One Martini backbone bead per residue (centre of mass of N, CA, C, O) as a GRO file, in nm:
protein
  279
    1MET     BB    1  17.418  17.602  12.963
    2SER     BB    2  17.092  17.446  12.921
    3ILE     BB    3  16.770  17.564  12.804
    4SER     BB    4  16.446  17.500  12.756
    5ALA     BB    5  16.222  17.610  12.497
    6VAL     BB    6  15.937  17.626  12.691
    7ASP     BB    7  15.628  17.516  12.796
    8PRO     BB    8  15.421  17.339  12.988
    9HIS     BB    9  15.292  17.171  12.756
   10MET     BB   10  15.554  17.080  12.622
   11ALA     BB   11  15.671  16.929  12.863
   12VAL     BB   12  15.444  16.721  12.901
   13ASP     BB   13  15.454  16.606  12.612
   14GLU     BB   14  15.745  16.508  12.622
   15ILE     BB   15  15.713  16.311  12.858
   16THR     BB   16  15.492  16.144  12.730
   17GLY     BB   17  15.662  16.047  12.489
   18TRP     BB   18  15.865  15.886  12.647
   19ILE     BB   19  15.670  15.683  12.777
   20GLU     BB   20  15.528  15.581  12.508
   21THR     BB   21  15.835  15.502  12.380
   22GLY     BB   22  16.057  15.421  12.612
   23LYS     BB   23  16.213  15.662  12.714
   24ARG     BB   24  16.515  15.739  12.892
   25ASP     BB   25  16.500  16.013  13.127
   26TYR     BB   26  16.553  16.364  13.232
   27VAL     BB   27  16.450  16.637  13.461
   28CYS     BB   28  16.519  16.977  13.487
   29VAL     BB   29  16.462  17.236  13.738
   30THR     BB   30  16.540  17.584  13.670
   31GLY     BB   31  16.720  17.862  13.783
   32VAL     BB   32  16.952  18.078  13.875
   33HIS     BB   33  17.094  17.892  14.071
   34GLY     BB   34  17.161  17.659  13.872
   35VAL     BB   35  17.309  17.823  13.659
   36MET     BB   36  17.538  17.939  13.844
   37GLU     BB   37  17.643  17.673  13.965
   38SER     BB   38  17.727  17.553  13.682
   39GLN     BB   39  17.972  17.759  13.649
   40ARG     BB   40  18.132  17.616  13.908
   41ASP     BB   41  18.022  17.315  13.810
   42PRO     BB   42  18.089  17.077  13.581
   43ALA     BB   43  17.905  16.843  13.675
   44LEU     BB   44  17.644  17.004  13.673
   45ARG     BB   45  17.654  17.092  13.379
   46ARG     BB   46  17.642  16.805  13.266
   47ALA     BB   47  17.370  16.729  13.388
   48TYR     BB   48  17.203  16.935  13.236
   49ASN     BB   49  17.302  16.866  12.937
   50ALA     BB   50  17.199  16.552  12.963
   51SER     BB   51  16.923  16.628  12.960
   52GLY     BB   52  16.613  16.631  12.808
   53LEU     BB   53  16.528  16.853  13.028
   54ALA     BB   54  16.559  17.219  13.102
   55VAL     BB   55  16.355  17.399  13.278
   56PRO     BB   56  16.204  17.724  13.335
   57ASP     BB   57  16.222  17.811  13.688
   58GLY     BB   58  16.214  18.130  13.586
   59MET     BB   59  16.185  18.447  13.469
   60PRO     BB   60  16.476  18.508  13.371
   61MET     BB   61  16.474  18.280  13.161
   62VAL     BB   62  16.236  18.384  12.994
   63TRP     BB   63  16.340  18.667  12.924
   64ALA     BB   64  16.591  18.565  12.777
   65GLY     BB   65  16.437  18.406  12.562
   66HIS     BB   66  16.282  18.643  12.443
   67ARG     BB   67  16.536  18.804  12.363
   68ALA     BB   68  16.624  18.562  12.161
   69GLY     BB   69  16.312  18.471  12.029
   70ALA     BB   70  16.151  18.281  12.244
   71HIS     BB   71  15.825  18.365  12.268
   72TRP     BB   72  15.699  18.080  12.390
   73MET     BB   73  15.813  18.107  12.653
   74ARG     BB   74  15.763  17.963  12.981
   75ARG     BB   75  15.705  17.895  13.286
   76VAL     BB   76  15.824  17.593  13.467
   77TYR     BB   77  15.682  17.502  13.742
   78GLY     BB   78  15.751  17.244  13.934
   79PRO     BB   79  15.480  17.196  14.094
   80ASP     BB   80  15.303  17.211  13.834
   81LEU     BB   81  15.436  16.988  13.674
   82MET     BB   82  15.369  16.765  13.869
   83LEU     BB   83  15.059  16.785  13.846
   84SER     BB   84  15.032  16.747  13.540
   85VAL     BB   85  15.168  16.467  13.524
   86LEU     BB   86  14.988  16.324  13.738
   87GLY     BB   87  14.724  16.358  13.589
   88ARG     BB   88  14.818  16.180  13.352
   89ALA     BB   89  14.892  15.931  13.518
   90ALA     BB   90  14.604  15.870  13.619
   91GLU     BB   91  14.485  15.828  13.328
   92ARG     BB   92  14.737  15.611  13.221
   93GLY     BB   93  14.883  15.437  13.465
   94TRP     BB   94  15.113  15.568  13.599
   95SER     BB   95  15.389  15.528  13.807
   96SER     BB   96  15.523  15.639  14.134
   97PHE     BB   97  15.823  15.764  14.284
   98LEU     BB   98  15.931  15.891  14.609
   99TYR     BB   99  16.234  16.097  14.634
  100GLY     BB  100  16.243  16.248  14.944
  101GLY     BB  101  16.267  16.424  15.207
  102ALA     BB  102  16.170  16.398  15.503
  103PRO     BB  103  16.067  16.211  15.734
  104GLY     BB  104  15.738  16.129  15.603
  105VAL     BB  105  15.691  16.307  15.347
  106PRO     BB  106  15.645  16.106  15.106
  107GLU     BB  107  15.400  15.972  15.236
  108LEU     BB  108  15.226  16.222  15.264
  109LEU     BB  109  15.231  16.299  14.969
  110GLY     BB  110  15.098  16.046  14.860
  111GLU     BB  111  14.827  16.090  15.001
  112GLN     BB  112  14.762  16.367  14.872
  113LEU     BB  113  14.772  16.275  14.573
  114VAL     BB  114  14.555  16.052  14.580
  115ALA     BB  115  14.330  16.249  14.670
  116ARG     BB  116  14.362  16.434  14.411
  117PHE     BB  117  14.421  16.155  14.226
  118PRO     BB  118  14.230  15.937  14.123
  119GLY     BB  119  14.426  15.642  14.050
  120LEU     BB  120  14.688  15.690  14.158
  121LYS     BB  121  15.022  15.557  14.145
  122ILE     BB  122  15.213  15.450  14.427
  123ALA     BB  123  15.507  15.257  14.445
  124GLY     BB  124  15.683  15.459  14.636
  125ALA     BB  125  15.900  15.553  14.927
  126TYR     BB  126  16.186  15.782  15.009
  127SER     BB  127  16.407  15.895  15.277
  128PRO     BB  128  16.693  16.036  15.268
  129PRO     BB  129  16.969  16.120  15.383
  130PHE     BB  130  17.168  16.413  15.409
  131ARG     BB  131  17.380  16.240  15.346
  132PRO     BB  132  17.574  16.054  15.181
  133LEU     BB  133  17.564  15.767  15.027
  134THR     BB  134  17.641  15.467  15.027
  135ALA     BB  135  17.695  15.212  14.820
  136HIS     BB  136  17.491  15.025  14.955
  137GLU     BB  137  17.255  15.225  14.970
  138SER     BB  138  17.237  15.285  14.668
  139ASP     BB  139  17.177  14.996  14.580
  140ALA     BB  140  16.914  14.970  14.747
  141VAL     BB  141  16.758  15.196  14.610
  142VAL     BB  142  16.763  15.087  14.325
  143ALA     BB  143  16.622  14.820  14.392
  144THR     BB  144  16.360  14.945  14.501
  145ILE     BB  145  16.273  15.104  14.252
  146ASN     BB  146  16.277  14.869  14.050
  147ALA     BB  147  16.074  14.684  14.212
  148SER     BB  148  15.824  14.887  14.182
  149GLY     BB  149  15.776  14.976  13.867
  150ALA     BB  150  15.826  15.258  13.800
  151ASP     BB  151  15.791  15.527  13.567
  152LEU     BB  152  15.832  15.746  13.797
  153VAL     BB  153  16.075  15.978  13.940
  154TRP     BB  154  16.065  16.173  14.225
  155VAL     BB  155  16.291  16.446  14.307
  156GLY     BB  156  16.339  16.586  14.661
  157ILE     BB  157  16.671  16.722  14.731
  158GLY     BB  158  16.764  16.948  14.578
  159ALA     BB  159  16.965  17.197  14.475
  160PRO     BB  160  17.212  17.002  14.313
  161LYS     BB  161  17.157  16.705  14.404
  162GLN     BB  162  16.934  16.603  14.201
  163GLU     BB  163  17.095  16.631  13.938
  164LEU     BB  164  17.330  16.444  14.017
  165TRP     BB  165  17.158  16.196  14.083
  166MET     BB  166  17.027  16.155  13.805
  167ALA     BB  167  17.286  16.128  13.640
  168GLU     BB  168  17.400  15.883  13.805
  169HIS     BB  169  17.113  15.693  13.793
  170ARG     BB  170  16.988  15.660  13.512
  171SER     BB  171  17.129  15.380  13.417
  172ARG     BB  172  17.005  15.212  13.685
  173LEU     BB  173  16.713  15.284  13.605
  174ASP     BB  174  16.394  15.172  13.487
  175ALA     BB  175  16.271  15.418  13.479
  176LEU     BB  176  16.183  15.650  13.243
  177VAL     BB  177  16.138  15.902  13.454
  178LEU     BB  178  16.313  16.183  13.585
  179ILE     BB  179  16.218  16.434  13.844
  180GLY     BB  180  16.319  16.749  13.960
  181VAL     BB  181  16.134  16.932  14.244
  182GLY     BB  182  16.202  16.971  14.533
  183ALA     BB  183  15.980  17.172  14.712
  184ALA     BB  184  15.719  17.018  14.618
  185PHE     BB  185  15.693  16.827  14.851
  186ASP     BB  186  15.617  17.040  15.071
  187PHE     BB  187  15.386  17.176  14.928
  188HIS     BB  188  15.199  16.911  14.866
  189ALA     BB  189  15.206  16.827  15.182
  190GLY     BB  190  15.152  17.108  15.349
  191LEU     BB  191  15.433  17.247  15.485
  192LYS     BB  192  15.449  17.479  15.261
  193PRO     BB  193  15.431  17.781  15.122
  194GLN     BB  194  15.346  17.962  14.847
  195ALA     BB  195  15.374  18.188  14.632
  196PRO     BB  196  15.215  18.410  14.487
  197GLY     BB  197  15.132  18.437  14.162
  198TRP     BB  198  15.227  18.735  14.113
  199MET     BB  199  15.522  18.678  14.208
  200GLN     BB  200  15.596  18.460  14.008
  201GLN     BB  201  15.531  18.633  13.737
  202SER     BB  202  15.729  18.889  13.838
  203GLY     BB  203  16.002  18.771  13.979
  204LEU     BB  204  15.941  18.756  14.329
  205GLU     BB  205  15.987  18.482  14.477
  206TRP     BB  206  16.258  18.530  14.616
  207ALA     BB  207  16.145  18.729  14.827
  208TYR     BB  208  15.956  18.534  14.968
  209ARG     BB  209  16.169  18.319  15.043
  210LEU     BB  210  16.355  18.508  15.200
  211ALA     BB  211  16.144  18.583  15.419
  212LYS     BB  212  16.115  18.278  15.518
  213GLU     BB  213  16.457  18.206  15.458
  214PRO     BB  214  16.714  18.395  15.531
  215ARG     BB  215  16.952  18.216  15.637
  216ARG     BB  216  16.957  18.021  15.379
  217LEU     BB  217  16.929  18.250  15.118
  218TRP     BB  218  17.101  18.516  15.113
  219ARG     BB  219  17.363  18.416  14.974
  220ARG     BB  220  17.247  18.315  14.711
  221TYR     BB  221  17.124  18.588  14.610
  222LEU     BB  222  17.373  18.771  14.641
  223ARG     BB  223  17.548  18.599  14.440
  224ASN     BB  224  17.360  18.527  14.182
  225ASN     BB  225  17.185  18.765  14.073
  226PRO     BB  226  17.405  18.973  13.986
  227ASP     BB  227  17.568  18.776  13.809
  228TYR     BB  228  17.350  18.714  13.603
  229LEU     BB  229  17.300  19.006  13.504
  230ALA     BB  230  17.590  19.054  13.407
  231ARG     BB  231  17.604  18.826  13.196
  232ILE     BB  232  17.366  18.918  13.023
  233ALA     BB  233  17.487  19.197  12.954
  234LEU     BB  234  17.758  19.083  12.822
  235HIS     BB  235  17.571  18.819  12.706
  236PRO     BB  236  17.350  18.819  12.498
  237PRO     BB  237  17.095  18.673  12.388
  238ARG     BB  238  17.054  18.406  12.135
  239LEU     BB  239  16.931  18.299  11.815
  240ARG     BB  240  17.033  18.077  11.579
  241SER     BB  241  16.738  17.943  11.520
  242PRO     BB  242  16.443  17.874  11.425
  243ALA     BB  243  16.136  17.747  11.588
  244PRO     BB  244  15.889  17.555  11.666
  245PRO     BB  245  15.680  17.546  11.940
  246GLU     BB  246  15.650  17.221  11.934
  247SER     BB  247  15.977  17.229  11.972
  248PRO     BB  248  16.193  17.142  12.190
  249CYS     BB  249  16.470  17.326  12.331
  250LYS     BB  250  16.794  17.419  12.386
  251ALA     BB  251  16.910  17.676  12.583
  252SER     BB  252  17.153  17.897  12.661
  253CYS     BB  253  17.277  18.007  13.013
  254ALA     BB  254  17.575  18.107  12.927
  255PRO     BB  255  17.878  18.199  12.812
  256GLY     BB  256  17.949  18.084  12.468
  257CYS     BB  257  17.768  17.886  12.343
  258THR     BB  258  17.753  17.612  12.097
  259ALA     BB  259  17.458  17.569  11.885
  260SER     BB  260  17.215  17.437  11.722
  261SER     BB  261  16.907  17.544  11.765
  262SER     BB  262  16.975  17.784  11.991
  263ALA     BB  263  16.937  17.959  12.276
  264HIS     BB  264  17.108  18.228  12.445
  265LEU     BB  265  17.206  18.236  12.805
  266PRO     BB  266  17.495  18.247  12.894
  267ALA     BB  267  17.827  18.033  12.839
  268PRO     BB  268  18.063  17.833  12.823
  269ALA     BB  269  18.262  17.768  12.553
  270SER     BB  270  18.268  17.443  12.619
  271THR     BB  271  17.966  17.442  12.587
  272THR     BB  272  17.703  17.220  12.464
  273ALA     BB  273  17.409  17.226  12.331
  274HIS     BB  274  17.111  17.038  12.367
  275GLN     BB  275  16.828  16.884  12.184
  276PRO     BB  276  16.514  16.734  12.138
  277GLY     BB  277  16.493  16.963  11.939
  278SER     BB  278  16.409  17.285  11.797
  279VAL     BB  279  16.423  17.646  11.786
   0.00000   0.00000   0.00000
């Protein structure tokens, strides 16, 4: 799969450009979990590769990019990306729809965000059931979001569900940008604590989250983290061609991907990275 070689400012500027030019696209925010699950699920891999941005929400992604030569890459932490884009939304009048979270969470989140960003427009909120939606329910959700007139749809249903949902619904939604931010809903609603900054920057956030939710996360980390390290060791990241830091590009994140102007962080040989710019 492909990971965009960006820093937080580049990601926000890219999203801003989409909105200002009327481009309809979506953003995936991923770490090791998403990368490794995409190696087992072709549909998920297609969803990542079809996105306009798949930003590195994990220090292992950043370190692999640096090793490939993308020295400008920085972690694009989903909850911080959400705040940065919403700050710009409040300044420029963009409206947002909040899709995800447990019952009552998106409404609470909307209240917290409006208090934080005076002038922010929340066009609507919806908490979907944890089961798959029926065709009728899906049609109703699409109609509700489109009727809201939202420019941005924030999707907080967790990986990999949110990536698959965005890929499936992108063509049906009028909103210009969909962004999957997972746990950011609970963080910014004040329902769950975030890892300390030093743990985030040192690549130890997984340990903090594991300590908080051991029953839910131990299998994920035991399965994915060693596998990712082994793949990176066997297939070292590489940069196919240099790119200016101003230009976001997709870098490949698992063994053998081939694409021009992209950094590789191992991918299946059949996967082709695409990029909104070039690395």
